[in-house]
C-alpha positions as CSV (number, residue, x, y, z in Angstrom):
1,M,36.4,77.3,83.7
2,D,35.7,76.0,80.6
3,M,39.3,75.3,78.8
4,P,40.2,71.3,79.7
5,D,36.8,70.8,77.7
6,H,37.4,73.3,75.0
7,P,37.6,71.7,71.2
8,K,40.4,74.1,70.6
9,F,42.8,72.4,73.6
10,A,41.1,68.8,73.2
11,S,44.5,67.7,71.1
12,L,46.5,68.8,74.2
13,S,48.0,66.8,76.9
14,K,47.6,68.3,81.0
15,A,50.8,69.4,81.1
16,Q,50.4,71.1,77.8
17,K,47.1,72.8,79.1
18,F,48.9,74.0,82.2
19,L,51.8,75.3,80.4
20,I,49.1,77.6,78.9
21,I,48.0,79.0,82.7
22,E,51.5,79.2,83.7
23,A,52.5,81.5,80.5
24,W,49.2,83.8,81.5
25,C,50.2,84.1,85.3
26,H,53.1,85.7,84.0
27,C,51.5,88.0,81.8
28,R,49.4,88.8,84.5
29,K,51.9,89.0,87.2
30,Y,54.4,91.1,85.2
31,T,51.7,93.1,83.2
32,T,52.7,92.0,79.9
33,D,49.5,92.1,78.4
34,G,50.2,89.0,77.2
35,F,53.5,89.6,76.1
36,I,56.0,86.9,76.4
37,D,59.9,87.9,75.5
38,L,61.6,84.5,73.7
39,A,63.7,84.3,76.2
40,T,61.8,83.1,79.0
41,W,59.0,81.4,76.4
42,R,61.6,79.1,75.7
43,K,62.3,78.1,79.5
44,M,58.9,77.0,79.9
45,D,58.6,73.8,79.4
46,T,59.9,71.5,76.3
47,K,60.3,72.6,73.0
48,R,57.4,69.8,72.0
49,N,54.8,71.2,74.3
50,R,55.6,74.5,73.2
51,E,55.1,73.9,69.2
52,A,52.5,71.8,70.7
53,V,50.8,75.0,72.2
54,E,51.5,77.2,69.8
55,A,49.9,75.1,66.8
56,T,46.9,75.8,68.3
57,G,46.3,79.4,67.5
58,I,45.8,80.6,70.7
59,L,49.3,82.5,70.8
60,V,51.1,84.1,67.6
61,P,55.3,84.3,67.4
62,I,56.6,87.8,66.9
63,S,59.8,88.5,65.0
64,D,61.1,90.4,62.1
65,G,60.3,88.6,58.8
66,F,59.1,85.6,60.4
67,R,55.5,85.8,59.4
68,T,53.8,88.8,57.8
69,D,50.5,89.0,58.7
70,C,51.7,89.2,62.4
71,E,53.3,92.8,61.3
72,P,50.2,94.7,62.1
73,I,50.0,93.2,65.8
74,P,52.8,95.1,67.6
75,E,51.7,98.4,66.1
76,K,48.4,97.8,67.8
77,F,49.9,96.8,70.9
78,R,52.0,99.6,71.1
79,E,48.7,102.1,70.5
80,H,47.1,100.3,73.1
81,D,49.9,100.2,75.8
82,S,52.0,102.9,74.4
83,K,55.1,100.2,75.0
84,T,56.9,97.8,72.0
85,F,57.2,94.8,72.0
86,S,60.4,93.1,72.3
87,E,62.9,91.8,69.3
88,S,61.0,88.7,69.5
89,G,58.4,86.6,71.9
90,V,55.0,85.3,71.5
91,L,51.8,86.6,71.8
92,F,48.4,85.6,73.2
93,L,45.8,87.0,71.1
94,D,42.8,86.4,73.6
95,F,44.0,87.3,76.7
96,L,43.7,91.1,77.1
97,E,39.9,89.9,76.6
98,H,39.6,88.1,79.4
99,Q,42.2,90.0,81.7
100,Q,42.7,93.4,83.2
101,S,45.5,95.5,80.6
102,R,48.2,97.2,82.1
103,A,46.8,100.5,81.7
104,E,43.8,99.7,83.6
105,I,45.8,97.9,86.6
106,E,47.8,101.1,87.0
107,T,44.4,103.3,86.6
108,A,42.4,101.5,89.2
109,R,45.7,101.1,92.0
110,E,46.6,104.8,91.5
111,A,42.1,105.3,92.1
112,K,42.6,103.0,95.3
113,K,46.0,105.6,96.3
114,V,43.6,109.1,95.9
115,A,40.9,107.6,97.6
116,G,43.3,106.5,100.7
117,S,44.6,109.6,100.6
118,K,41.0,111.5,100.7
119,G,40.5,109.5,103.5
120,G,43.6,110.3,105.8
121,K,43.0,113.5,105.5
122,A,39.4,113.7,106.2
123,R,40.4,112.1,109.4
124,A,42.7,114.9,110.0
125,A,40.6,117.4,109.3
126,N,38.3,115.6,111.7
127,L,40.7,115.3,114.6
128,A,42.1,119.3,114.0
129,A,38.2,120.6,114.5
130,N,37.8,118.5,117.3
131,P,40.8,118.7,119.3
132,E,39.3,117.0,122.3
133,R,38.2,114.0,120.4
134,A,41.7,113.5,119.1
135,S,42.8,113.7,122.8
136,R,40.4,110.7,123.7
137,R,41.1,108.7,120.9
138,Q,44.8,109.2,121.3
139,A,44.4,108.6,125.3
140,G,42.7,104.8,124.4
141,A,45.3,104.6,122.1
142,K,48.0,104.8,124.8
143,A,45.9,102.8,127.8
144,N,44.9,99.9,125.3
145,A,48.9,99.7,124.2
146,K,49.7,99.4,128.2
147,Q,46.9,97.6,129.4
148,T,48.6,95.2,126.8
149,L,51.8,95.6,127.8
150,K,50.9,94.7,131.3
151,Q,48.9,91.3,130.3
152,N,52.1,90.3,127.8
153,E,54.7,90.6,131.5
154,A,52.0,88.9,133.3
155,E,51.5,86.2,131.1
156,E,55.9,85.8,131.1
157,E,55.7,86.1,134.8
158,E,52.6,83.2,134.9
159,E,55.2,80.7,132.6
160,E,58.4,81.3,134.7
161,E,56.6,80.1,137.9
162,K,54.7,77.6,136.2
163,E,58.5,76.2,135.4
164,L,59.6,76.7,138.5
165,T,57.7,77.0,141.6
166,Y,57.7,75.6,145.1
167,V,54.3,74.8,147.1
168,S,54.2,73.9,150.1
169,S,52.7,70.8,151.5
170,S,49.5,72.4,153.8
171,T,46.4,72.7,153.5
172,H,46.3,76.6,153.9
173,L,48.6,78.4,151.0
174,G,46.8,81.7,152.6
175,N,47.1,84.3,149.1
176,T,51.2,84.2,149.5
177,R,52.8,83.8,146.2
178,A,54.4,80.6,145.4
179,K,58.2,80.9,145.8
180,P,60.9,80.3,142.5
181,R,63.1,77.3,143.7
182,T,66.1,75.5,142.4
183,G,65.6,72.4,140.9
184,R,67.4,70.2,143.0
185,A,64.4,71.8,145.9
186,I,62.0,70.4,143.7
187,A,63.1,67.1,142.8
188,E,64.2,67.1,147.2
189,H,60.6,67.9,147.4
190,L,58.2,65.9,144.9
191,N,61.6,62.8,146.4
192,G,59.9,63.3,149.8
193,K,56.5,63.2,148.6
194,A,57.5,59.6,146.6
195,H,57.6,57.8,149.6
196,S,58.3,58.3,153.6
197,P,61.0,60.3,155.2
198,D,62.9,58.0,156.7
199,A,62.9,55.9,153.9
200,H,63.9,58.8,151.9
201,T,66.6,60.0,155.2
202,I,68.0,56.4,154.6
203,A,68.0,56.5,150.5
204,R,70.2,59.6,150.9
205,A,72.3,58.4,153.9
206,Y,73.1,55.9,151.0
207,S,74.1,58.6,147.5
208,D,76.4,60.4,150.2
209,S,78.4,57.2,150.7
210,C,78.9,56.7,147.6
211,Q,81.4,58.1,145.3
212,T,79.6,59.5,142.5
213,P,75.7,60.7,144.1
214,I,73.0,59.2,142.6
215,A,70.0,60.5,140.2
216,G,66.8,61.4,141.1
217,N,65.1,59.0,139.8
218,T,67.2,56.4,141.3
219,L,67.2,57.8,144.2
220,A,62.9,57.9,144.3
221,K,63.3,54.4,143.3
222,I,65.0,53.5,146.1
223,A,64.0,54.8,149.1
224,Q,60.5,53.8,147.6
225,A,62.2,50.1,147.9
226,I,63.5,51.3,151.3
227,D,59.9,52.1,152.4
228,S,58.4,48.5,151.5
229,C,61.0,46.8,153.8
230,L,60.3,49.7,156.2
231,T,56.3,48.4,156.4
232,S,57.3,45.1,156.9
233,G,58.8,45.9,160.3
234,I,62.3,45.5,159.1
235,D,64.9,47.3,161.2
236,R,67.2,49.9,159.5
237,A,70.3,48.0,160.4
238,Q,69.2,45.2,158.3
239,I,68.0,47.4,155.6
240,E,71.4,49.0,155.2
241,T,73.2,45.7,155.1
242,G,70.8,44.5,152.7
243,I,71.2,47.4,150.6
244,Q,75.5,46.6,150.9
245,D,75.1,43.2,149.8
246,W,72.5,44.5,146.7
247,A,75.2,47.4,145.4
248,A,78.2,44.6,145.8
249,S,75.9,42.0,143.3
250,P,75.3,42.3,139.3
251,M,71.4,43.1,140.0
252,T,71.0,46.9,139.1
253,A,67.0,47.5,139.7
254,P,66.3,49.1,142.7
255,S,62.7,46.6,143.1
256,T,65.4,43.8,143.9
257,I,66.2,45.2,146.8
258,P,63.8,44.2,150.0
259,D,65.3,40.6,148.7
260,F,68.7,41.1,149.5
261,V,67.2,42.8,152.7
262,H,65.3,39.5,153.6
263,K,68.4,37.4,152.9
264,A,70.5,39.4,155.3
265,A,67.5,39.8,157.5
266,N,67.2,36.0,157.6
267,R,71.6,35.4,157.7
268,P,72.4,32.8,159.7
269,A,74.4,33.5,162.9
270,A,77.4,31.2,162.5
271,A,77.8,32.6,158.4
272,A,77.7,36.2,160.0
273,A,79.8,35.9,162.0
274,T,82.9,35.3,160.2
275,N,85.4,37.9,161.6
276,G,84.8,39.8,158.1
277,V,86.4,36.2,155.5
278,G,84.1,36.2,153.0
279,K,81.6,33.0,152.3
280,T,83.8,31.9,149.1
281,T,87.3,32.3,151.5
282,A,85.8,30.4,154.0
283,K,85.1,27.2,152.4
284,A,88.7,27.5,150.4
285,M,90.2,27.7,154.0
286,G,88.0,24.6,155.3
287,W,89.0,22.3,152.3
288,A,92.9,23.8,153.3
289,N,92.1,22.7,156.8
290,L,90.9,19.6,156.0
291,G,93.9,18.9,153.5
292,N,96.4,19.2,155.8
293,Q,94.4,16.8,158.7
294,L,94.7,13.8,156.1
295,A,98.6,14.9,155.5
296,Q,98.8,15.2,159.1
297,Q,97.5,11.9,159.3
298,Q,99.6,10.2,156.3
299,A,102.8,11.8,158.0
300,E,101.6,9.5,161.2
301,A,101.4,6.8,160.0
302,L,104.5,6.3,158.2
303,S,106.3,7.8,160.8
304,A,104.6,4.2,163.1
305,T,105.8,2.2,159.8
306,T,109.3,3.4,160.1
307,T,109.6,2.9,163.7
308,K,108.2,-0.8,163.5
309,G,110.1,-1.6,160.8
310,I,113.8,-0.8,162.9
311,T,112.1,-2.5,166.0
312,A,112.8,-5.7,163.6
């Protein structure tokens, strides 16, 4: 815990201190008792940081003929661990003072294995000596497994019913289970509840008259607009006329349908009786008739002038 403030590491940067921790973790993971081969050591951080760590004396390089005072270290390592060093590497001198050695780790691991084996054998012996207890234990395990399976199946069925479920509008549902319906049936049901049945009928008739069916959300908005017209006392024929005018206009928002219905309901009778001729066409025909009348008057005046000249 005192490593960051230890005088031995006072000159090291944070990266260099972390290099020491990384090296210790490597030795612990692979149970090398503080030894790292040279190839692995050279892959850890930069050469500058490695040399700074080596300068603290926390580790010594192991290499033939590199340092004469390191010769006893391989012998001590071999006596302690019954292993030999690689050809070259580095050894952290104080590693085993703070960490378990490979031999200690293997001994503890073997002790746990033996203890677990003894416990298993003891349980097996107890069950063999008490067959009734063993059968009750086995039956309880099977019952728990079946209960868990049933609970999982029930939860899956409940999730499926939540995804697609049609519920009647009646307030007395009784104990009958809800019947799963298709997505279209659910959409029809919700659309019918968002507005009156008459509005839904008119909207559905308009949708059927279109080349492409109208989407459910748009159809519901159209029906809601129709509902406001029905509430105002407008009859179905005028509503249908207003819907046709809305469909022919560049307006796309269903909320504007009542405006078109209002115009259709208050359209003058003379304007309505055009025998299928549009307003623009009727206006053009009127100007054409006026032009014909003026041309005829000019022709008659010219004819009268010519007649008087001949008589004179």
